[in-house]
Residue, then its C-alpha position, 0 to 999 in steps of 0.5 A: x541845909x545851906x541857905x544858898x540853896x534858896x537863892x537864884x542860881x547866879x548867887x555863888x555863896x551866902x552868909x547868915x548874920x542874924x536870926x529872929x523868930x516872931x513866934x510864927x516865922x523865922x527871919x534870917x538876915x545876911x548877904x550873898x555874893x552875886x556872881x554876875x555883878x561881883x557884889x555882895x547883896x543883902x538878903x532876907x530869908x523868911x520861913x515857916x517852920x515845917x516838921x523836918x525843915x524850914x521852908x524859906x523864901x528870899x526877900x527879893x525886895x531887899x535885894x532890889x533895894x540894896x542894888x538900887x542903893x549900891x548903884x546910886x552910891x556908885x553914881x554919886 
């Protein structure tokens, strides 16, 4: 299973760089290439273990925060 499957369609690839487990949920941090902007963006997948797979959600707020930081840095 690719974590890119849990991203919006305009993301063309992803890399997981860290994994944590708090006893209940898995947290997978990394980055993904936004095919629209051409920028790598920080992502956080948060999931609850299921019997056969890990259900994952994208940390959309992290994506938005990273975009705002990148835009601010480009405008400075």
